[in-house]
C-alpha positions in Angstrom: -31.6 54.6 48.6 -31.0 52.6 45.5 -34.1 52.8 43.1 -35.4 49.7 41.6 -33.7 50.4 38.2 -30.3 50.8 40.0 -30.9 47.4 41.2 -31.8 45.8 38.0 -28.8 47.2 36.2 -26.5 45.9 39.4 -28.1 42.4 38.6 -27.8 42.6 34.7 -24.1 43.3 35.0 -23.7 40.6 37.1 -25.3 38.1 35.4 -23.7 39.3 31.9 -20.4 39.2 33.9 -21.2 35.4 34.8 -22.2 34.6 31.2 -18.8 35.8 30.0 -17.0 34.0 33.0 -18.9 30.6 31.9 -18.0 30.8 28.4 -14.1 31.8 28.7 -14.0 28.8 31.3 -15.6 26.4 28.9 -13.3 27.4 26.1 -10.7 27.0 28.0 -11.3 23.5 29.1 -12.6 22.4 25.7 -11.0 19.1 24.9 -11.9 17.2 21.4 -10.6 13.8 20.5 -9.0 13.1 17.0 -8.4 9.2 16.4 -7.8 6.4 14.0 -9.9 3.2 14.1 -9.5 0.2 14.1 -6.9 0.6 16.8 -4.8 -2.5 15.6 -5.1 -3.5 11.8 -3.4 -6.8 10.2 -2.6 -7.3 6.7 -0.2 -8.9 4.1 2.6 -7.2 2.1 0.7 -5.7 -1.2 -2.6 -5.7 0.4 -4.5 -2.2 1.1 -5.0 -0.7 4.6 -8.3 1.3 5.5 -8.3 3.5 8.7 -11.2 5.6 9.6 -10.3 9.3 10.7 -12.6 10.3 13.4 -13.5 13.8 15.3 -15.7 14.4 18.6 -15.8 18.1 19.7 -18.9 17.6 21.9 -17.6 20.3 24.8 -17.9 22.8 21.8 -17.8 23.1 18.3 -15.0 23.8 15.8 -14.7 25.5 12.5 -12.0 22.6 11.4 -8.6 21.9 11.9 -5.2 19.8 10.4 -3.6 17.0 11.5 -0.3 15.4 10.8 -0.4 11.4 10.6 2.9 9.7 10.9 4.3 6.5 9.7 7.2 4.6 8.6 7.3 5.0 4.8 9.5 1.9 4.4 6.7 -0.1 5.2 3.6 1.6 4.2 2.5 4.3 1.7 -0.5 6.6 1.6 -2.6 6.0 -1.3 -6.3 7.9 -1.2 -8.4 9.8 1.2 -12.5 9.5 1.0 -14.4 12.4 2.5 -17.7 10.8 1.2 -19.2 9.7 4.8 -19.0 13.3 6.1 -21.1 15.3 3.8 -21.3 18.3 6.7 -17.7 19.0 6.0 -17.3 22.0 3.4 -15.5 20.7 0.0 -13.1 23.6 0.1 -12.1 22.3 3.5 -11.6 18.8 2.7 -7.4 18.5 1.7 -5.1 16.0 2.0 -1.5 16.7 1.4 1.2 14.2 0.9 4.3 14.2 1.4 2.9 16.8 4.0 5.2 19.9 4.0 6.4 19.2 7.5 9.8 18.4 8.9 8.6 14.8 8.6 8.6 15.2 4.9 7.4 11.7 3.2 6.6 10.1 6.5 3.6 12.4 7.3 0.4 12.8 5.8 -1.7 15.7 6.8 -5.4 16.0 6.8 -7.5 19.3 7.0 -11.2 19.1 6.9 -13.8 21.6 8.5 -16.9 23.6 8.3 -17.7 27.6 9.4 -20.9 26.4 10.5 -19.0 24.5 13.3 -18.7 20.8 14.0 -19.2 18.6 17.0 -19.0 14.8 16.6 -18.7 12.3 17.0 -17.6 12.3 12.9 -16.3 9.9 10.7 -14.2 12.7 8.6 -12.7 10.3 6.2 -11.5 7.1 5.2 -7.7 6.9 4.6 -6.2 4.2 2.3 -2.5 2.8 2.7 -0.6 0.5 0.8 1.4 -2.3 2.7 4.8 -2.5 1.4 7.0 -4.8 3.5 6.5 -6.9 6.5 6.8 -5.3 10.1 4.6 -3.4 12.7 3.5 0.3 11.5 2.8 2.8 14.5 0.7 5.5 13.2 0.7 8.7 15.5 -0.7 12.2 15.2 -0.2 15.8 16.1 -1.5 19.0 15.5 0.0 19.8 11.8 3.0 21.9 11.3 2.2 22.2 7.6 2.4 25.9 6.9 -0.2 25.9 4.6 -3.0 24.3 6.8 -4.3 25.6 10.1 -4.5 24.0 13.7 -8.2 23.1 15.3 -10.2 26.4 16.4 -13.4 26.5 17.9 -16.1 29.0 16.8 -14.2 32.1 18.5 -11.1 31.3 16.6 -9.3 30.0 19.6 -6.6 27.2 19.4 -8.0 23.7 20.4 -5.7 20.9 21.1 -7.4 17.8 21.2 -6.1 14.5 22.3 -5.0 12.7 19.4 -5.1 8.6 19.5 -2.9 6.9 16.7 -3.3 3.1 15.4 -1.0 0.0 14.9 -0.8 -1.7 11.3 0.9 -5.2 11.6 2.0 -6.1 8.3 2.7 -9.7 7.6 4.8 -11.4 4.4 3.2 -12.9 1.7 2.9 -16.9 2.4 4.4 -19.3 0.0 1.4 -21.0 -2.2 1.1 -24.7 -1.2 2.5 -26.2 -4.5 5.7 -24.3 -3.7 6.6 -25.9 -0.6 7.1 -29.6 -1.9 9.5 -28.0 -4.9 11.2 -26.2 -2.7 11.9 -29.3 -0.1 12.8 -31.5 -3.2 15.2 -28.9 -4.8 16.8 -28.7 -0.9 17.0 -32.5 -0.7 18.3 -32.4 -4.2 21.3 -30.3 -3.1 22.0 -32.2 -0.1 22.1 -35.4 -1.8 24.7 -33.9 -4.4 27.1 -32.8 -1.6 26.7 -35.9 0.2 27.9 -37.9 -3.0 30.8 -35.4 -3.7 31.9 -36.0 -0.4 31.9 -39.7 -0.4 33.3 -39.8 -4.1 35.7 -37.1 -4.7 36.8 -38.6 -8.0 33.3 -38.4 -9.5 33.4 -34.8 -9.3 37.1 -34.5 -10.9 36.9 -33.6 -14.7 38.7 -36.3 -16.9 
């Protein structure tokens, strides 16, 4: 016949097993989100594009991680990163690498941040600045970093977490002509057309003596 002590031990073992199973299930299903905002930004050539880099790991904290941000270097160039909006970050973790040490080379910038105490979110990690170089549409995408000097996102158990990445679109428009230049260009065009018409009408006028 089981004693109360035996029942207590069995119950405690079942409770511990249930807690371990629950913790394992939570870590396995933990999903975070890493995104850029605004979703769509418009700027003219020569202008500065500022995109906010956000994390949200509400299901389970992470100690940090790195992401590669890809873009077209012919249309846009990375300028700077400001981590001042997230004082919770450990300054030793706040790293930006450009060009990224990835197969994408100078078409990517790697951003790494974290804190050993854990981060949940939503958290504005940094403000990233780019310079618009030429007209066109830039689709910025993100992925877990491939930079060999940085690490992937990890939870408090040092298990790798694969978040959902949401990029952004930047539409770069050409610089418009000044208002005073339009009449000048129109006048030059009319003068060119008039000179051509005159040469056709009077070929002798274009023949040197």
